[in-house]
C-alpha positions, 0 to 999 in steps of 0.5 A: 984241443984246437978251438978252430970250428969244423967246416961242413964238406958237402961230397959227392958219393963216390965208393961202397964207404960213401954208399954205406953212409948215405945208406946210414942216413937215408935209413935213419931218417926214413926207416919205412922206405930203409935200402940195403948197398945194392939198392943205393949202388943202383940208385947213385947210377940215377941220381946224384947222392951227396954226404955231408961231414962236418970235419970227419963226422957224417951229418947228413946226405942228400939225392937229386933226381934228375928232371922229367917230364914236360914240366922238367921236374927235378926232386931234391931231397936234404936229410940231416941226421937228428942231433944235427939239425937246426945248424944250417947243414940242411939248408947248405945240403938243399942249396948244393941240390937246388942248384944242380937241378937248375943246371940239370934244366929243372923249371919245377922242383919237388921234394918228398917228405915221410909225414911222420917226420914233423922237422922235414915237413916245417923245413920244406915249408919253411923253404917255399914248398907246399903240399901237392899230395898225400899217400899211403903205398900199397901194402904200407902204412906210412904217410909221404907228402909230395910237396913243390917249390911255389914259384913267384911269378906270373 
């Protein structure tokens, strides 16, 4: 067996197999917002979806929602499967998503985290995100947190 370490690859979702992998990670991380394949396919037409692989093993995924509104607010979400956390994969997904959002012209970056996902909340806060809103969607019980990247400037 080789002693070489596998390299992390971040790849845009390009086909149904990759959509299904993205869906798997999304649904593991946010089960209250589980999506079927058709919903993921529809999202892929609006957002940039990427998968993260360590060698050939799926470890996470990301979503970048393009900038909208007068403040050109983009949303960057990085998701890492629990068994692969604390290894830098989320950081790599987040940084690439942030870079893409900036290329699209985003002036403000937000993210959204299921409140029960304490790892996700800590991850966002460690990168300078601050909470702007907590809410429960109509007809649901789960609490969500919207966070905004704090800026240091005038």
